[in-house]
C-alpha atoms as an extended CHARMM CRD file, in Angstrom:
* protein
*
       253  EXT
         1         1  UNK       CA             -7.6180000000      -27.0320000000       10.8680000000  PROA      1               0.0000000000
         2         2  UNK       CA             -6.9910000000      -23.4160000000       12.1620000000  PROA      2               0.0000000000
         3         3  UNK       CA             -8.7760000000      -20.5130000000       10.4390000000  PROA      3               0.0000000000
         4         4  UNK       CA             -6.4120000000      -18.1100000000        8.6980000000  PROA      4               0.0000000000
         5         5  UNK       CA             -7.6420000000      -14.5150000000        8.5760000000  PROA      5               0.0000000000
         6         6  UNK       CA             -6.6340000000      -12.0630000000        5.8950000000  PROA      6               0.0000000000
         7         7  UNK       CA             -6.2750000000       -8.4210000000        7.0760000000  PROA      7               0.0000000000
         8         8  UNK       CA             -4.9790000000       -6.2000000000        4.2510000000  PROA      8               0.0000000000
         9         9  UNK       CA             -1.7460000000       -7.7240000000        3.1290000000  PROA      9               0.0000000000
        10        10  UNK       CA             -1.3430000000       -9.7510000000        6.4440000000  PROA      10              0.0000000000
        11        11  UNK       CA             -2.3810000000      -13.2420000000        7.2100000000  PROA      11              0.0000000000
        12        12  UNK       CA             -3.1780000000      -14.0310000000       10.8840000000  PROA      12              0.0000000000
        13        13  UNK       CA             -3.2670000000      -17.5280000000       12.3730000000  PROA      13              0.0000000000
        14        14  UNK       CA             -4.7730000000      -17.2130000000       15.8670000000  PROA      14              0.0000000000
        15        15  UNK       CA             -2.7010000000      -20.2340000000       16.9750000000  PROA      15              0.0000000000
        16        16  UNK       CA              0.4370000000      -18.1740000000       16.8810000000  PROA      16              0.0000000000
        17        17  UNK       CA              0.9710000000      -14.4960000000       17.7040000000  PROA      17              0.0000000000
        18        18  UNK       CA              2.4960000000      -13.5940000000       14.3510000000  PROA      18              0.0000000000
        19        19  UNK       CA              1.2410000000      -11.5510000000       11.2830000000  PROA      19              0.0000000000
        20        20  UNK       CA              2.7490000000      -12.8600000000        8.0460000000  PROA      20              0.0000000000
        21        21  UNK       CA              3.1390000000      -11.6630000000        4.4760000000  PROA      21              0.0000000000
        22        22  UNK       CA              5.4790000000      -13.9870000000        2.7230000000  PROA      22              0.0000000000
        23        23  UNK       CA              8.8330000000      -13.5870000000        4.3960000000  PROA      23              0.0000000000
        24        24  UNK       CA              7.7000000000      -10.4490000000        6.1940000000  PROA      24              0.0000000000
        25        25  UNK       CA              6.6360000000      -10.9880000000        9.7420000000  PROA      25              0.0000000000
        26        26  UNK       CA              5.1890000000       -8.9410000000       12.6620000000  PROA      26              0.0000000000
        27        27  UNK       CA              5.2430000000      -10.5640000000       16.0970000000  PROA      27              0.0000000000
        28        28  UNK       CA              2.3460000000       -9.5940000000       18.3280000000  PROA      28              0.0000000000
        29        29  UNK       CA              2.3230000000       -9.2900000000       22.0830000000  PROA      29              0.0000000000
        30        30  UNK       CA              0.0210000000      -11.9170000000       23.7230000000  PROA      30              0.0000000000
        31        31  UNK       CA             -2.7700000000       -9.4650000000       24.6490000000  PROA      31              0.0000000000
        32        32  UNK       CA             -2.6510000000       -7.9490000000       21.1250000000  PROA      32              0.0000000000
        33        33  UNK       CA             -2.9180000000      -11.3940000000       19.5490000000  PROA      33              0.0000000000
        34        34  UNK       CA             -5.8320000000      -12.4180000000       21.5960000000  PROA      34              0.0000000000
        35        35  UNK       CA             -7.5990000000       -9.1380000000       21.0050000000  PROA      35              0.0000000000
        36        36  UNK       CA             -7.0810000000       -9.4820000000       17.2060000000  PROA      36              0.0000000000
        37        37  UNK       CA             -8.4440000000      -13.0350000000       17.4070000000  PROA      37              0.0000000000
        38        38  UNK       CA            -11.6550000000      -11.7540000000       19.0080000000  PROA      38              0.0000000000
        39        39  UNK       CA            -11.9890000000       -9.0400000000       16.5160000000  PROA      39              0.0000000000
        40        40  UNK       CA            -11.4890000000      -11.4850000000       13.6740000000  PROA      40              0.0000000000
        41        41  UNK       CA            -14.0210000000      -13.8530000000       15.0860000000  PROA      41              0.0000000000
        42        42  UNK       CA            -16.5230000000      -11.0780000000       15.3530000000  PROA      42              0.0000000000
        43        43  UNK       CA            -15.4870000000       -9.4140000000       12.1370000000  PROA      43              0.0000000000
        44        44  UNK       CA            -17.8190000000       -6.6770000000       10.9130000000  PROA      44              0.0000000000
        45        45  UNK       CA            -19.4140000000       -6.3940000000       14.4100000000  PROA      45              0.0000000000
        46        46  UNK       CA            -18.8540000000       -3.6460000000       16.9410000000  PROA      46              0.0000000000
        47        47  UNK       CA            -17.0060000000       -5.1700000000       19.9860000000  PROA      47              0.0000000000
        48        48  UNK       CA            -17.3100000000       -2.9680000000       23.0720000000  PROA      48              0.0000000000
        49        49  UNK       CA            -14.4200000000       -1.9680000000       25.2220000000  PROA      49              0.0000000000
        50        50  UNK       CA            -16.0320000000       -3.8540000000       28.0740000000  PROA      50              0.0000000000
        51        51  UNK       CA            -16.2520000000       -7.0560000000       25.8820000000  PROA      51              0.0000000000
        52        52  UNK       CA            -12.5650000000       -6.6800000000       25.1610000000  PROA      52              0.0000000000
        53        53  UNK       CA            -11.6820000000       -6.1710000000       28.8380000000  PROA      53              0.0000000000
        54        54  UNK       CA            -13.7200000000       -9.2920000000       29.8220000000  PROA      54              0.0000000000
        55        55  UNK       CA            -12.0120000000      -11.4260000000       27.1660000000  PROA      55              0.0000000000
        56        56  UNK       CA             -8.5010000000      -10.2020000000       27.4050000000  PROA      56              0.0000000000
        57        57  UNK       CA             -8.1610000000       -9.2470000000       31.0460000000  PROA      57              0.0000000000
        58        58  UNK       CA            -10.8950000000      -11.6510000000       32.2550000000  PROA      58              0.0000000000
        59        59  UNK       CA            -12.8140000000       -8.8370000000       34.0090000000  PROA      59              0.0000000000
        60        60  UNK       CA             -9.8330000000       -7.5700000000       36.0880000000  PROA      60              0.0000000000
        61        61  UNK       CA             -9.7680000000       -3.9530000000       36.8570000000  PROA      61              0.0000000000
        62        62  UNK       CA             -7.6180000000       -2.1190000000       34.3890000000  PROA      62              0.0000000000
        63        63  UNK       CA             -7.0570000000        1.4080000000       33.2090000000  PROA      63              0.0000000000
        64        64  UNK       CA             -9.5270000000        2.8200000000       30.8330000000  PROA      64              0.0000000000
        65        65  UNK       CA             -6.6320000000        3.3890000000       28.4920000000  PROA      65              0.0000000000
        66        66  UNK       CA             -5.5020000000       -0.2340000000       28.4930000000  PROA      66              0.0000000000
        67        67  UNK       CA             -7.7510000000       -1.1700000000       25.4920000000  PROA      67              0.0000000000
        68        68  UNK       CA             -6.6430000000        1.8240000000       23.4720000000  PROA      68              0.0000000000
        69        69  UNK       CA             -2.9600000000        1.0480000000       24.0840000000  PROA      69              0.0000000000
        70        70  UNK       CA             -3.3900000000       -2.5380000000       22.7420000000  PROA      70              0.0000000000
        71        71  UNK       CA             -5.4200000000       -1.3440000000       19.7910000000  PROA      71              0.0000000000
        72        72  UNK       CA             -2.7050000000        1.1720000000       19.0200000000  PROA      72              0.0000000000
        73        73  UNK       CA             -0.0740000000       -1.5380000000       18.9500000000  PROA      73              0.0000000000
        74        74  UNK       CA             -2.2740000000       -3.6180000000       16.6010000000  PROA      74              0.0000000000
        75        75  UNK       CA             -2.6480000000       -0.7060000000       14.2730000000  PROA      75              0.0000000000
        76        76  UNK       CA              1.0590000000       -0.1910000000       14.1520000000  PROA      76              0.0000000000
        77        77  UNK       CA              1.6040000000       -3.8600000000       13.4180000000  PROA      77              0.0000000000
        78        78  UNK       CA             -1.0740000000       -3.8170000000       10.7480000000  PROA      78              0.0000000000
        79        79  UNK       CA              0.3510000000       -0.5250000000        9.2450000000  PROA      79              0.0000000000
        80        80  UNK       CA             -3.0630000000        1.0530000000        9.8340000000  PROA      80              0.0000000000
        81        81  UNK       CA             -3.0130000000        4.8320000000        9.7720000000  PROA      81              0.0000000000
        82        82  UNK       CA             -4.3410000000        5.9270000000       13.2170000000  PROA      82              0.0000000000
        83        83  UNK       CA             -5.5540000000        9.1500000000       11.7090000000  PROA      83              0.0000000000
        84        84  UNK       CA             -7.6430000000        7.3200000000        9.1650000000  PROA      84              0.0000000000
        85        85  UNK       CA             -7.7460000000        3.5680000000       10.0070000000  PROA      85              0.0000000000
        86        86  UNK       CA             -9.0780000000        1.1670000000        7.4400000000  PROA      86              0.0000000000
        87        87  UNK       CA             -8.6390000000       -2.0820000000        9.3290000000  PROA      87              0.0000000000
        88        88  UNK       CA             -9.5450000000       -1.5420000000       12.9560000000  PROA      88              0.0000000000
        89        89  UNK       CA            -12.1610000000        1.1930000000       13.0680000000  PROA      89              0.0000000000
        90        90  UNK       CA            -13.0890000000        3.0870000000       16.1960000000  PROA      90              0.0000000000
        91        91  UNK       CA            -16.8500000000        3.4490000000       16.7160000000  PROA      91              0.0000000000
        92        92  UNK       CA            -17.2980000000        6.4310000000       18.9890000000  PROA      92              0.0000000000
        93        93  UNK       CA            -18.4920000000        5.5760000000       22.5130000000  PROA      93              0.0000000000
        94        94  UNK       CA            -19.2830000000        2.0960000000       21.3720000000  PROA      94              0.0000000000
        95        95  UNK       CA            -16.1630000000        0.1560000000       20.6610000000  PROA      95              0.0000000000
        96        96  UNK       CA            -14.0640000000       -1.0950000000       17.7610000000  PROA      96              0.0000000000
        97        97  UNK       CA            -14.8390000000       -2.9790000000       14.6180000000  PROA      97              0.0000000000
        98        98  UNK       CA            -12.5650000000       -5.0250000000       12.2720000000  PROA      98              0.0000000000
        99        99  UNK       CA            -13.3130000000       -4.0880000000        8.6580000000  PROA      99              0.0000000000
       100       100  UNK       CA            -14.8980000000       -6.8150000000        6.5420000000  PROA      100             0.0000000000
       101       101  UNK       CA            -12.3830000000       -8.8550000000        4.5480000000  PROA      101             0.0000000000
       102       102  UNK       CA            -13.8520000000       -7.9360000000        1.1070000000  PROA      102             0.0000000000
       103       103  UNK       CA            -13.5270000000       -4.3000000000        1.9110000000  PROA      103             0.0000000000
       104       104  UNK       CA             -9.7200000000       -4.7680000000        2.3130000000  PROA      104             0.0000000000
       105       105  UNK       CA             -8.6000000000       -6.1030000000       -1.0430000000  PROA      105             0.0000000000
       106       106  UNK       CA             -5.0030000000       -7.4460000000       -1.0110000000  PROA      106             0.0000000000
       107       107  UNK       CA             -2.4020000000       -5.3630000000       -2.8780000000  PROA      107             0.0000000000
       108       108  UNK       CA             -1.7150000000       -6.0990000000       -6.4510000000  PROA      108             0.0000000000
       109       109  UNK       CA              1.0380000000       -8.7210000000       -6.8130000000  PROA      109             0.0000000000
       110       110  UNK       CA              4.5440000000       -7.3550000000       -7.3820000000  PROA      110             0.0000000000
       111       111  UNK       CA              6.8290000000       -8.5470000000      -10.1730000000  PROA      111             0.0000000000
       112       112  UNK       CA              8.6310000000      -11.7040000000       -9.2790000000  PROA      112             0.0000000000
       113       113  UNK       CA             11.9610000000       -9.9210000000       -9.6410000000  PROA      113             0.0000000000
       114       114  UNK       CA             11.0950000000       -7.5260000000       -6.8980000000  PROA      114             0.0000000000
       115       115  UNK       CA             11.4200000000       -8.6220000000       -3.2180000000  PROA      115             0.0000000000
       116       116  UNK       CA              8.2420000000       -8.5400000000       -1.0410000000  PROA      116             0.0000000000
       117       117  UNK       CA              7.8250000000       -6.8920000000        2.3020000000  PROA      117             0.0000000000
       118       118  UNK       CA             10.4100000000       -4.9540000000        4.1060000000  PROA      118             0.0000000000
       119       119  UNK       CA             13.1200000000       -5.9340000000        1.6150000000  PROA      119             0.0000000000
       120       120  UNK       CA             11.1080000000       -4.0680000000       -1.0620000000  PROA      120             0.0000000000
       121       121  UNK       CA             11.8540000000       -0.8780000000        0.7530000000  PROA      121             0.0000000000
       122       122  UNK       CA             15.5210000000       -1.3230000000        0.1040000000  PROA      122             0.0000000000
       123       123  UNK       CA             14.9340000000       -2.0370000000       -3.5090000000  PROA      123             0.0000000000
       124       124  UNK       CA             12.7290000000        1.0160000000       -3.7890000000  PROA      124             0.0000000000
       125       125  UNK       CA             15.4480000000        3.1650000000       -2.1860000000  PROA      125             0.0000000000
       126       126  UNK       CA             17.6790000000        2.1630000000       -5.1900000000  PROA      126             0.0000000000
       127       127  UNK       CA             15.1680000000        3.6560000000       -7.6090000000  PROA      127             0.0000000000
       128       128  UNK       CA             16.0940000000        7.1500000000       -6.2660000000  PROA      128             0.0000000000
       129       129  UNK       CA             19.7350000000        6.5120000000       -7.1580000000  PROA      129             0.0000000000
       130       130  UNK       CA             19.4840000000        4.4170000000      -10.3490000000  PROA      130             0.0000000000
       131       131  UNK       CA             16.0100000000        5.1780000000      -11.7040000000  PROA      131             0.0000000000
       132       132  UNK       CA             14.0960000000        2.7740000000      -13.9990000000  PROA      132             0.0000000000
       133       133  UNK       CA             12.3410000000        3.1310000000      -17.2910000000  PROA      133             0.0000000000
       134       134  UNK       CA              9.9470000000        1.2350000000      -19.4650000000  PROA      134             0.0000000000
       135       135  UNK       CA             10.0990000000        1.0320000000      -23.2470000000  PROA      135             0.0000000000
       136       136  UNK       CA              6.6490000000        0.8250000000      -24.7850000000  PROA      136             0.0000000000
       137       137  UNK       CA              5.9890000000       -0.6480000000      -28.1980000000  PROA      137             0.0000000000
       138       138  UNK       CA              3.8360000000        1.3870000000      -30.4800000000  PROA      138             0.0000000000
       139       139  UNK       CA              3.2180000000        1.6670000000      -34.2900000000  PROA      139             0.0000000000
       140       140  UNK       CA              6.0370000000        4.1150000000      -34.7310000000  PROA      140             0.0000000000
       141       141  UNK       CA              9.7480000000        3.9700000000      -35.8530000000  PROA      141             0.0000000000
       142       142  UNK       CA             10.7750000000        4.8000000000      -32.2330000000  PROA      142             0.0000000000
       143       143  UNK       CA              9.3960000000        3.5250000000      -28.8940000000  PROA      143             0.0000000000
       144       144  UNK       CA              8.2660000000        5.7220000000      -25.9640000000  PROA      144             0.0000000000
       145       145  UNK       CA             10.5720000000        5.6320000000      -23.0740000000  PROA      145             0.0000000000
       146       146  UNK       CA              8.6120000000        5.8270000000      -19.7710000000  PROA      146             0.0000000000
       147       147  UNK       CA             10.8090000000        6.8600000000      -16.8780000000  PROA      147             0.0000000000
       148       148  UNK       CA              9.2340000000        5.8310000000      -13.5790000000  PROA      148             0.0000000000
       149       149  UNK       CA             10.2840000000        7.9160000000      -10.5340000000  PROA      149             0.0000000000
       150       150  UNK       CA             10.0350000000        6.6830000000       -6.9660000000  PROA      150             0.0000000000
       151       151  UNK       CA              6.7700000000        7.5700000000       -5.1400000000  PROA      151             0.0000000000
       152       152  UNK       CA              7.2170000000       10.8320000000       -3.0630000000  PROA      152             0.0000000000
       153       153  UNK       CA              5.5020000000       11.2020000000        0.2790000000  PROA      153             0.0000000000
       154       154  UNK       CA              3.8050000000       14.5510000000        0.1410000000  PROA      154             0.0000000000
       155       155  UNK       CA              1.3660000000       13.9740000000        2.9010000000  PROA      155             0.0000000000
       156       156  UNK       CA              3.4000000000       15.8100000000        5.5930000000  PROA      156             0.0000000000
       157       157  UNK       CA              3.1290000000       12.6880000000        7.6760000000  PROA      157             0.0000000000
       158       158  UNK       CA              6.3510000000       10.7980000000        8.0940000000  PROA      158             0.0000000000
       159       159  UNK       CA              4.5220000000        7.6580000000        9.2730000000  PROA      159             0.0000000000
       160       160  UNK       CA              3.1680000000        7.3170000000        5.6910000000  PROA      160             0.0000000000
       161       161  UNK       CA              6.6800000000        7.1040000000        4.2930000000  PROA      161             0.0000000000
       162       162  UNK       CA              6.7720000000        3.3310000000        4.3250000000  PROA      162             0.0000000000
       163       163  UNK       CA              3.4610000000        3.2800000000        2.4490000000  PROA      163             0.0000000000
       164       164  UNK       CA              4.8880000000        5.5940000000       -0.2200000000  PROA      164             0.0000000000
       165       165  UNK       CA              8.0080000000        3.4380000000       -0.4810000000  PROA      165             0.0000000000
       166       166  UNK       CA              5.9330000000        0.2440000000       -0.7280000000  PROA      166             0.0000000000
       167       167  UNK       CA              3.9310000000        1.7380000000       -3.6650000000  PROA      167             0.0000000000
       168       168  UNK       CA              7.0390000000        2.4380000000       -5.7840000000  PROA      168             0.0000000000
       169       169  UNK       CA              7.3870000000       -1.2680000000       -6.9920000000  PROA      169             0.0000000000
       170       170  UNK       CA              3.5670000000       -1.3490000000       -7.5120000000  PROA      170             0.0000000000
       171       171  UNK       CA              3.9550000000        1.6060000000       -9.9060000000  PROA      171             0.0000000000
       172       172  UNK       CA              6.8380000000       -0.1390000000      -11.6280000000  PROA      172             0.0000000000
       173       173  UNK       CA              4.7150000000       -3.3040000000      -11.9320000000  PROA      173             0.0000000000
       174       174  UNK       CA              1.7940000000       -1.2910000000      -13.3340000000  PROA      174             0.0000000000
       175       175  UNK       CA              4.0890000000        0.2990000000      -15.9950000000  PROA      175             0.0000000000
       176       176  UNK       CA              5.2860000000       -3.2520000000      -16.9130000000  PROA      176             0.0000000000
       177       177  UNK       CA              1.6900000000       -4.5260000000      -17.1520000000  PROA      177             0.0000000000
       178       178  UNK       CA              0.7750000000       -1.9860000000      -19.8770000000  PROA      178             0.0000000000
       179       179  UNK       CA              3.2570000000       -3.5930000000      -22.1580000000  PROA      179             0.0000000000
       180       180  UNK       CA              6.6000000000       -2.1900000000      -21.1330000000  PROA      180             0.0000000000
       181       181  UNK       CA             10.0790000000       -3.6080000000      -20.7070000000  PROA      181             0.0000000000
       182       182  UNK       CA             12.3080000000       -2.4200000000      -17.8090000000  PROA      182             0.0000000000
       183       183  UNK       CA             15.3140000000       -0.5920000000      -19.0820000000  PROA      183             0.0000000000
       184       184  UNK       CA             17.8620000000        1.7650000000      -17.7350000000  PROA      184             0.0000000000
       185       185  UNK       CA             16.2030000000        5.1880000000      -17.1380000000  PROA      185             0.0000000000
       186       186  UNK       CA             19.0740000000        7.2500000000      -18.5580000000  PROA      186             0.0000000000
       187       187  UNK       CA             19.4120000000        6.5910000000      -22.2370000000  PROA      187             0.0000000000
       188       188  UNK       CA             22.2760000000        7.9410000000      -24.2920000000  PROA      188             0.0000000000
       189       189  UNK       CA             21.6060000000       11.5380000000      -25.6270000000  PROA      189             0.0000000000
       190       190  UNK       CA             21.4260000000       10.3210000000      -29.1960000000  PROA      190             0.0000000000
       191       191  UNK       CA             18.4930000000        7.9160000000      -28.3200000000  PROA      191             0.0000000000
       192       192  UNK       CA             15.4620000000        8.6430000000      -30.5240000000  PROA      192             0.0000000000
       193       193  UNK       CA             11.8990000000        8.4670000000      -29.5330000000  PROA      193             0.0000000000
       194       194  UNK       CA              9.6520000000       10.2840000000      -27.1220000000  PROA      194             0.0000000000
       195       195  UNK       CA             10.7050000000       10.3470000000      -23.3940000000  PROA      195             0.0000000000
       196       196  UNK       CA              7.9830000000       10.5250000000      -20.8000000000  PROA      196             0.0000000000
       197       197  UNK       CA              8.4720000000       10.8530000000      -16.9970000000  PROA      197             0.0000000000
       198       198  UNK       CA              5.9520000000        9.1710000000      -14.6980000000  PROA      198             0.0000000000
       199       199  UNK       CA              5.8460000000       10.9260000000      -11.2480000000  PROA      199             0.0000000000
       200       200  UNK       CA              3.6960000000        9.7580000000       -8.3160000000  PROA      200             0.0000000000
       201       201  UNK       CA              2.9980000000       11.6030000000       -5.1070000000  PROA      201             0.0000000000
       202       202  UNK       CA              1.2580000000       10.1780000000       -2.0020000000  PROA      202             0.0000000000
       203       203  UNK       CA             -1.1790000000       12.8490000000       -0.6460000000  PROA      203             0.0000000000
       204       204  UNK       CA             -3.9830000000       13.0760000000        1.7730000000  PROA      204             0.0000000000
       205       205  UNK       CA             -7.4950000000       13.7950000000        0.6120000000  PROA      205             0.0000000000
       206       206  UNK       CA            -10.1870000000       14.1770000000        3.3640000000  PROA      206             0.0000000000
       207       207  UNK       CA             -7.7580000000       12.3990000000        5.6870000000  PROA      207             0.0000000000
       208       208  UNK       CA             -7.3320000000        9.3530000000        3.4470000000  PROA      208             0.0000000000
       209       209  UNK       CA             -4.1530000000        8.5730000000        1.3960000000  PROA      209             0.0000000000
       210       210  UNK       CA             -4.3620000000        8.8560000000       -2.4280000000  PROA      210             0.0000000000
       211       211  UNK       CA             -1.7080000000        8.4720000000       -5.0400000000  PROA      211             0.0000000000
       212       212  UNK       CA             -1.5770000000       11.3390000000       -7.5750000000  PROA      212             0.0000000000
       213       213  UNK       CA              0.1260000000       10.2560000000      -10.8110000000  PROA      213             0.0000000000
       214       214  UNK       CA              1.2920000000       12.3570000000      -13.7600000000  PROA      214             0.0000000000
       215       215  UNK       CA              2.9940000000       11.4400000000      -17.1110000000  PROA      215             0.0000000000
       216       216  UNK       CA              4.9080000000       14.3810000000      -18.5870000000  PROA      216             0.0000000000
       217       217  UNK       CA              6.6650000000       14.7600000000      -21.8440000000  PROA      217             0.0000000000
       218       218  UNK       CA             10.3410000000       15.3020000000      -20.8890000000  PROA      218             0.0000000000
       219       219  UNK       CA             11.1630000000       17.5250000000      -23.8850000000  PROA      219             0.0000000000
       220       220  UNK       CA              8.1510000000       19.7710000000      -23.9870000000  PROA      220             0.0000000000
       221       221  UNK       CA              7.0650000000       19.6810000000      -20.3240000000  PROA      221             0.0000000000
       222       222  UNK       CA              3.5320000000       18.9830000000      -21.5250000000  PROA      222             0.0000000000
       223       223  UNK       CA              1.2850000000       16.8690000000      -19.1420000000  PROA      223             0.0000000000
       224       224  UNK       CA              0.1100000000       13.8850000000      -21.1880000000  PROA      224             0.0000000000
       225       225  UNK       CA             -1.9580000000       12.1070000000      -18.4860000000  PROA      225             0.0000000000
       226       226  UNK       CA             -2.8550000000       12.3220000000      -14.8470000000  PROA      226             0.0000000000
       227       227  UNK       CA             -4.9330000000       10.1770000000      -12.4660000000  PROA      227             0.0000000000
       228       228  UNK       CA             -5.6100000000        9.6040000000       -8.8510000000  PROA      228             0.0000000000
       229       229  UNK       CA             -5.6410000000        6.1990000000       -7.1310000000  PROA      229             0.0000000000
       230       230  UNK       CA             -7.9280000000        6.5230000000       -4.0990000000  PROA      230             0.0000000000
       231       231  UNK       CA             -7.6850000000        4.7800000000       -0.7120000000  PROA      231             0.0000000000
       232       232  UNK       CA             -8.2500000000        3.2850000000        1.7730000000  PROA      232             0.0000000000
       233       233  UNK       CA             -4.7010000000        2.0580000000        2.1770000000  PROA      233             0.0000000000
       234       234  UNK       CA             -5.6060000000       -1.5910000000        1.5380000000  PROA      234             0.0000000000
       235       235  UNK       CA             -7.0440000000       -0.7090000000       -1.8930000000  PROA      235             0.0000000000
       236       236  UNK       CA             -4.2830000000        1.6670000000       -3.0200000000  PROA      236             0.0000000000
       237       237  UNK       CA             -2.1560000000       -0.9120000000       -4.8000000000  PROA      237             0.0000000000
       238       238  UNK       CA             -5.0100000000       -2.3980000000       -6.8110000000  PROA      238             0.0000000000
       239       239  UNK       CA             -6.3050000000        1.0800000000       -7.6510000000  PROA      239             0.0000000000
       240       240  UNK       CA             -2.8610000000        2.1400000000       -8.7630000000  PROA      240             0.0000000000
       241       241  UNK       CA             -2.5030000000       -0.7860000000      -11.1310000000  PROA      241             0.0000000000
       242       242  UNK       CA             -6.0300000000       -0.1130000000      -12.6430000000  PROA      242             0.0000000000
       243       243  UNK       CA             -5.3620000000        3.5270000000      -13.0520000000  PROA      243             0.0000000000
       244       244  UNK       CA             -1.9970000000        2.9330000000      -14.8330000000  PROA      244             0.0000000000
       245       245  UNK       CA             -3.8140000000        0.7190000000      -17.3270000000  PROA      245             0.0000000000
       246       246  UNK       CA             -5.4250000000        3.9390000000      -18.6330000000  PROA      246             0.0000000000
       247       247  UNK       CA             -2.0270000000        5.3710000000      -19.5250000000  PROA      247             0.0000000000
       248       248  UNK       CA             -1.1960000000        2.8680000000      -22.2650000000  PROA      248             0.0000000000
       249       249  UNK       CA             -3.5720000000        4.3120000000      -24.9740000000  PROA      249             0.0000000000
       250       250  UNK       CA             -2.2180000000        7.7820000000      -24.2750000000  PROA      250             0.0000000000
       251       251  UNK       CA              1.4400000000        6.7650000000      -24.8430000000  PROA      251             0.0000000000
       252       252  UNK       CA              0.6360000000        4.6260000000      -27.8600000000  PROA      252             0.0000000000
       253       253  UNK       CA             -1.1630000000        7.2990000000      -29.8660000000  PROA      253             0.0000000000
């Protein structure tokens, strides 16, 4: 039986050159698939550039940049930020290392009603037009309405746009997990109860992506809660869900 490797959200079967996450797939070029296979088999170890050349090009004379080109294609397929990679790490003047599996926790599961993978991006785009809210129960005559805005990419790096978009349904899921029910975000003007807006911004801190979240009372403008979900990228979804859990007692006071 073939070994299946987990790399962030991706599953990799060395017998086929494809990364899979549910219905989402990334097809790898043959050299990239064989290089990833080697890095997986030596996971956690530093694999020298020469060892990669020997294994992939069988010792043939190749450009010194050939390995870096294939590594770059793998990082793009794995959605690994080249400026701060968390999956394939460059060890200066020594080679490359695939991060340990337990250092790359898979993202928190999305609600069943939300599509997974690339199709989630289309659903996330709809948030910007329609908006969503969450009604939270509390010992009060009127519920809190938590309006969840799409995650903004404030990193200044367009390549991180897909990560920001993918985190939007995770934020929605986290809001639901703290006891909410998804409702239209724009209630009638006569609706009673407190209205809170949850905004999230993807930022860079020391070169790593973080999600800055803030809950603000829509009427008074007062900030009720704020938190940061820290990277690396593979941990952002789990950290986001954990941080959002701390919002519930603030809203139910």
